Each structure stands twice: as structure tokens, then as C-alpha cells.
N, C-alpha and C positions, 0 to 999 in steps of 0.2 A: 443401426450398424448389425449386420449379420454377425452369429457367433464364429469364432475362429475355428477352422477345420482342427481335427486332431493333428499334433504335433506342430502347429504354427503358433508363433508368438509375433508381436509387434515391434517394429523397430524403427528408428529414425536413420536414414540413410542420407549422410553428408557427401555433398559433390565436391571435387576439388576446384572447379572453375565454372564460368558462365560465358563459353566462346561463341563468337557469331552473332552478339545483340548488342545494340547501342542506343537503343530507344527507351527513354524513361518511362515509366508507368505511374506518375503521380499527377495530382491535379495542380491547377494554378495556384490554389489556395495553399496547398502545402509547400510550393516553391516560394511564395510570398512569406510564409512562417520561417523557412530556412533562411532567406535572405534577412529578414528582420534579425534573426539571432546569429548572422554571420556564419552559417553552417554552409558545407559544400551543396550546391544546388543538385548536381549529378553526383549520385552515390551508387556504387555498384550493386548494393543490396537492393537497389529499386528495380532492377533489371531482372526479368523472369528467369527461373530455371531452365536450363538448357533443354528443349523439348526432346531432342534425339535420345537424351539420357533417360527422360521419363519413359519413352516409347521402348528403349532397351529394357528397363525393369518390366514393362507389362509384357513384352514378347517373352521373357523368362517365366511368366506365370504369375508375377508378383502382383498383388493388388494394392495399388496406391490410392489412399483415402485422403491425403492432404498433402498439399505442396506449400512450403514457406519459401517466398523470393528473399527474406531477410537473411535467413540461416542457410539458404541454398542446400535445401534438405527437402526429402520425402518420406512420408510415413507408409511404411508397408506392412503386410503380413507375409512372414516367411516362414519356410521348414527349416531343421537343422542343415539339410543339404544345400537349400538355397541361400541360406546364411553364409556357407563356406564359399559358395561361388562370388556374393556380393564381396567379401572381405579380399578376393582376388581381382576384382573389376577394377581396370585401370583408372575410370573416372572417379571411382569411391574413395573419398578421403576417411571416412569413419563410418562406423556402423554401431548404433547405440540403442540398447533396449529401453523400451518405453515403460516406466515404472511410476507408481504413486497413482493418487486418484484426487480429484478436485472437489472440494466441499465447502459450502458457506462457513466461514469462522462465525460460529455461533455458540451462545451458551444455553443452558436450560430454561433460564427464565425468560418469559415471553416479553417480546418488544412492547414498550410502551410510550406513546408520544408525550405523555406527561414528564418525562424525563429529559426531553430534549431541550427546554428552556435552560436547564442547569449546565448543560454542555455550551451553550453559547453563552452564558453569563461568566462561565469560567475563564474564557478566553478574552473578557473584557472588550467587548466588539464596538463599544460607543463610538470610537473614532472613525470606524468603518460607515457608521449610520451617519456621522456629520459630514462625512465626505460624499455620501450619496452612493457609495460603492455596493454594487449588487452582483458582480461578475459579469456584467452587461457587455455583450459582444465576445465573450471568452467561449471558445468551442470546447465543452467538457464532455468526455466519453465515460460511460459507466458499464462495467463488465461484471456480470452478475447471474444470479439463478433464475431470475424471471422478474415480471414486471406485472404481474397479475392486478387488475382492476386499478392501475395507475391513474387512469384519466378521471376516475370517480372519486379520487381523494380531493377533498376541499382545498388541501395545501399544494397539490400538484394540477388542479385543473387551470391555473393561468397559464402554465407552461404549454398545455397542449391546446387551449383556446386561442393563444397568441402565435402559435405556429413556430414556437421554439423548441419543439422535437423536431430536430432535423432530419434525422435517420434513426431506423431501428431494424436490427437484423437478429432473426434467431438461428444461430448456428447448430442448434440441437435438433430442431425440428424445422427446416427453412420454410415449410409451407404455411407454418403459423406467423410469419412475420406481420407485424403491425397488428395482431391479434392480441389485446388485452383482457378479453372476456373469457378465455379457456385457460385451464390449468391441467398441467400434466403431473404435478407432485404438490406436497404441503408446501414446498420451499419456494413455489412459483411467486410468491409475495415479497420473497426476500428483498430483492431489488427495488421494490416499490418503497419500503421502509428506508432502504439506503438512500435512495433519490429524495425521500421527505427530509433526512438529516442533511443532504446536500443543499437542496433548492427550495425546500417547501416554503410556501408562505400562503397564508389563508387570508386576504384582505377584508373578508366579512367579518370573520371572527377574530381579527387582528392577531393571528398567531403566525410566528417566525420560526420555523423549525430548522432552517439551513441558511447560511450565510449568501448563498449565492442564487438567489430566486430570479435573477435578470440574465443567467447564463444561457447559451445555446446548447441542447443536450443531443447526444448521440449514444444509443442505449444498444447493448448486445447482451443477448442471452446465450451463455456458453455452458452451463451446468445444468443437468437433469437431477433435481434434488431427490427423486427416488431411485436413482442407479448409482453405481459407483464404477463409472468406466474411464479407462485411460484415455480414450478418444477426446476426453474434454479438455486436456493439454493442449491437443491440437486446434479445438475451437477456441481457445484463449489466445493461442499466437495468431491465428487468422483474424480474430477480431482486432487485435492490434494493429495488424496491416491494413486492414480495413479502415480502422479510425485514422491512420495515417495518412492514407491515400485521400481522405476528407479534410485534412488540415487540421484535425484535433489537436490542442495544445496539451490538454491535462486530462488525466485518466484516473479515476478511482476504481478500485476493485476490493470487494471484502470476501476474496475466495483464495485457497490456498491449498497446496499439497502436503500431504504429510503420512500417516500412518492409517490403517483401517482397511485396507483394500481387500475384496473377497479373497484374492489368493494373498495370503500373509506374505509369500516369497516375494510379492512384487512392491511390497511396501518400501518407502523410503525408511532411512535410518536418521536418529538426530545428527549424527556426524556429517550427514550429506547435506546439510542446512548451511552450505558455505558458499552458495552464490554460483555453484558450478551446474545445476540442473538446467535441462533444455528451455524451460520455461524462464528461469532468471536470467539466461543468457540472452533470450530475445527481449525481455523486459529492459536489460541493460543497454542492448542496442537501441531501444526506443528512445532511451534517456541520451546516450552518448553522442548517437549518429543521426536521429531524428528530431531531436530537440522537443520531445514529449516530457512532461512532467508527470511522474507516476507515483500514486499515493495508494498504500495498501495496507489492510488491517494485519495486525501481527499475530492474530489468532487467539485460541482460547483454551490453550493446552498448559496454562502456568500451574494449575492444579493437577496436573496429570503426571505422576512419579515417573513414568517410563519414558515420556517425552519431553514436556516442560517447555521446550524452546519453540521458536517461531517456525512456521511453515515456509516453503519456497512458494512465490518468489519474493517474498518479504525479506529474504536474506541477500537479494541483490544488492550490491554497495551504494547504487546509485538511486535506489527508490527512497521514498520518504514512508518510512513504516512506522505505523501509529499503534501504540498501546492503548490500555484503558485505566484511568485512576479513580479512586473515590472522589467524592465531591468536596467534603469538609475538610479532609486531611488528603494532601495530593500524593498518597501514595499508590502503588500499583494495586489494581483490584486483582483477588487471588486467582481469577481465571486468565488473566492477561498473560500472554506467552512472554518468556525472556528471552534475552539475545545469548546465543551460544558464547561460552567464554573463550573459544579457540578462534573466533573471527578475529581478525586484524583491524576492524572497524566496528563502531558501536551499532548495535541493534538492540531495542527499537530506537528510532530517531527522537521520536516526542511522544506526547500520551495527552489525553484528556478525558473526562468524565463520560462513561457510558455504563448504564446498570445492566445491560444485558448483551454483551459482547463488543469485541473491537470492531466488529462489523459496522457498528454506529458510532464508533470514535472516528474511524478513518473520513468518512465524509463530512464530518464537523471540519475537520482540518483541510478537506479538498475544497470545502466553502471559502475557507479564508485563502486558500491558495488562488482562488479564482477571483477574488477581490484584489490581490495585490498584482495579477496579471492585467485586469482591468486597469490599475493605477500605472503600471509599468509594464507594457506589453514587450519590451525589449528583453526582459529577464531571461537568461537561459535556465535551464532545469538546474543546474549546479548553483547557480546564484539564488533562486528561489529557495531551494531546499536549505541553503546555508542560512539565508535570512530567517525562515521559519525556525531553524535550530537556535539562533542566536536569539532570537526573541523569547525563547523559553526559560523559565523560571531557574533552573538550576544551571544554566549555562556559565563557564565553560566546563563545569563538573559534572558531565554525564554520566549515566550507569545502564547496566543491562537490564533494569527493571522498568523504568519510565524514560529511558534515553536523556535527553536534555530538558525534560519536564514538559509542563503546560505551556504553549505560546502565549504571547500576550499580543493582541491584535494591534494595540496602538504602537508598541516597539517594532512590529513587523511593518507596519506601514510607513513609520518614519526610516526604517531601513531600506525599503523599497524606493522611497523618495531620496535615498542616499543622505539622509540627515546626519550630520556628524554627531559622534558621541550618543546615538540613539540608545546603545547598551552600555551600561556601567562596567568598568574594567574590574575583574575580581581576581586576586592573587590567593594561592594556597597559603595556610598558616601552619608552619613548622611547631610541633607540640613536642616538647621534653618531658619525659615520663609518662604516667599511664592515666592521668587524669586531666580534664578540661572543664572549666566552668564558663558558662555565659549567662548574662541577665538580659532578658528581652527588655526592650523599651516601647514606648507607645508609637514610635515611628516605624516598629517593624510590622504595624498592621497585621497581625497574627492571623484573625478570623478571616479575612477576605484574600488572604495569600496563602492559602493550603495549610495552615496550622503549623504545629512544631511536629518535626519528624527528624529521625536519624537514620541515615543510610549508612550501614555498618558494611565496610568493603574489605576483601582480600587483596584486591589491587586497586588501581586507580579508577576502574569501573566496573568490577564485578563484585555484587552485592553479596554479603553473607547473610544478611537479614534487614529488615526496616522495622523502626519502632516508633509508633505513635506516642506523644506525650500530650496531656492536657493543654489546651490552649491558654488555660490560665497559669501554667507554671511560671514561677516567679524567678526560679533559678535552674538552668539546664546544667545538670552535672553528666559528663560523658567519662564513664570508666572503660578505658581500652580493654577490648575482648581478645582472647588468646587467637592469634593470626590475623588480627585487625591492622592493615597497614593504613588505610585511609577512611575518613569519617566525613560524610557531608552532614552538616548540621543546617536545617531549613527552620529558620525561626521567622514565618511569615515572609516578609519581604527581604529579609536578611538571610543570605545564604554564605555559609563559612565551610570552606575545604580544610580539614585539619589533616595533617600529614605525620603521622606518628613517627619520632625519632628513636 
């Protein structure tokens, strides 16, 4: 995209209505998915933006770069004088500056496939294997920074050779669509690694790196890893709309908006991570109105004192936001972003092991979701996200470090099959005084269920600190800290929620 002229800035222009058009713009596959989920077949957001509105903007000298059917909006470049006129335009509902930038949620540690087996093992996927579930027939979209050399990876070759890469679109450089042997930045292989975590399987090497090797895949490149441009938010929304038009049910992304834009004045602030951003609104619409399950990485700012919290659109209430845990003790990895304390809902939703960024924990959970959709295609996004949350090891005592914890594939499968009592009931334990003692037993299965951890909290969900104890501890003694109102005691398979009286 050409640089902005002096005095120009970029804005989303939201229109008041969509007059004079009734022709739906979705595929038969999309209509079938909506019918299956009992969603309205005809939706106003499917209709195109009113062309005379767009023509009027261009007549005024406004350059329109992107148009969103879903949000009934157009992205434009405007001078201060043009902005004033936009605010007075009768068919314009709102004008909002485009801020933030899109970056892969990554850490400094290089991604290594040797860690992927641990993430799968942590989810206890044997029931999925026994049921023969591989995500077969599920349409899965991946929005990322690039898929360089994906066909050459042994774990991804079967997807390409069997024709299960159904569509690929490069929204950054459209002329490069379906080209996997060129790269524009060092991050162009990021999506390749993510795809390996979602659906990677090497039959010859007998290596399984993702839980959904049988799914059908739709790939979108929306981020240029070597640049930090606001237009990538527009690419993201366009990719969502494109995937919806093809009937995609499940979308994974390891991208997010936060701070760090070239012009610091354009950065988001942590307080804005409340589900109100343009991209969060688009993702929420995908979940609520289009029946799409959206799974996204929480981000890797947990160790950044000036930020710490999740990025957008991981803050959207309807998405399944995934953090990262350690492997032996299921505590939050230091880099994994936390949920803002001011949100009225819990973020992240769940977490699992990843050694080098939440970019690689999110697709592990997306693979699980694909298997559950294969088992029960009629699940709505709300039902599926609820199932994964309920299957997690801390449920119902979630926190803003690891959400409801690490999902259990067997429990999730039982819930997807509507098996009664798939998740044991847990009640909080009132504690009088400032001291509590618990003696673990052999039935707690400490080592294989996350070790012994104390999540010390200043409210029902907000963690003050997490404390690891030796798995050989014979007596757990919890001494209440100043300001501590709740404590989650994880003793392997046993989880206790203490409410200090």
C-alpha cells in the first residue's frame, strides 16, 4: 500500500444501513452449516455494502482500501477536513481511527517440533485415537503470517498430496497466492509451524504433531512479518469474511493487536483490551451470527511489565483464548499473557503446554476442537467452547492466568457425546482462619496431572501469584497471604477451591 499523504490518517467508516439489496452473498456450504446450527439463513451482514455510499466516498476524494460486509464499513484515508465532512454525512453512523498493529504472538525461543508431543500428551488424547477422530470433513481456517515451504514438511505433505488444502489466499500480496516457495519476511514460516501443531502427521516417521490431520484446510496470509502496518487488521477481517463464504466452521489464528506500532500514538493501551476493537467485533460476529468457532493465542506479553495482558481479538468474549502452561506443573508459562482484571468474563479460556509461545498452544486446542466437531457436527460455537472449558482440569474454578486449565480430550469427547456426569461436580470449600492443610493420596495421581500448585487469588478469578510445590510433598500447608480471598489448590487430579472466611 502507498504511504499516506501528509495530513492523512486511516479510518473505518461505518454506514447506517444497506438499502436496496436483498441478494445473499454466501455459498451453499455456508447455508448448510447455518441450517445445521439453526442459525438464520438470511443475515443482513451477508449483503454487500451499498455501492452508492462507496461511490460517494470516492467522489469526495477518499481512497477506499477495504470494504467489510459484516460490519457495514469501509476503510479510508482522510484529511482532517475530509474527516469533518464524514461526521456530517447522513449515511455515516460512525467514524473510527484505525490503530494498533498485527504481529505473530511469539517468544524469543525458537519453535522446536520436539516439544509438540508433550502438548498432545498433556491433553490425554487416547480416547480420540480410539474413536478414530482426526477432524475428518471439518473445514478449518488458519489466519497467519505465512506458510512458507508448508508442502515440503513431512508432517504436512499428506494434506497437500490428498487435496485437503481447499483454498489459499494471500491478502498481503495477492499475486503470491498459492505460492509456498517464496518468502517476504522471516515470519513467513510462522503459519507453517502453526499448521503442524494443528494437523501435522508424518506417516513414514510415525510422528503426530497435531490432532486434526484429517481436516480440510483454508489458509489466509494476512500479516507481513517485516512490516508493522495497520492495514493488516483489514486483511484479517477480509479473511474471516472469505472463510465464512466458503463454509469454514473452525478458525485458528496466532495473531493479535497490541502495542509497538511505528508511531507510538497509534498503539492500543492495555485498558482497550475489552472486546471493543474493530477486529474483536468482527470475530465476535463470526461466532454469534455466522456459527464459526474461533480459537486464538493469548499472546506472549505476560513478562512485559508495561503490558502483561492478552492482545485483541483474544479479548473478544465469544472466542476461545488459549494460554501456555509448563509441562510438569500446569502453571502459566512466564511469557503467556494474562486476562485483564477489569473484564466481566474470564480470559484466557484454557491453556496447554507450549515451549516457545502461545502461537503453538492455540492450534493444539484447535485440533481438539476439530475432532469434537467431527464427532458432533451440530455443536454451536457456544456449546463447543463450553465443552472444552468444562473438560479442563481446574473447572469450575478458572483464573486469569490459565483460564479453566488444561483440557482433557476424553472428558471433552464424553461431553460432545452428551454423556451424563462427564465432569465431576466440585464445590468451593469455606475455610475459617488463615491456615489450611491437605494430605495428597495416591488417587491424586500427582505427576501425571500437573503436580502440586497453589493459585493464590485476590478475587474469585484474579491471581496474585502461582506457587509450585514438590510433587513429593506429603502435607500441603496453605498459609493465607494478605489480601488473599481465594486459593485454588491443585494436587494432581484433586482440585480444591478455598474461600477464606
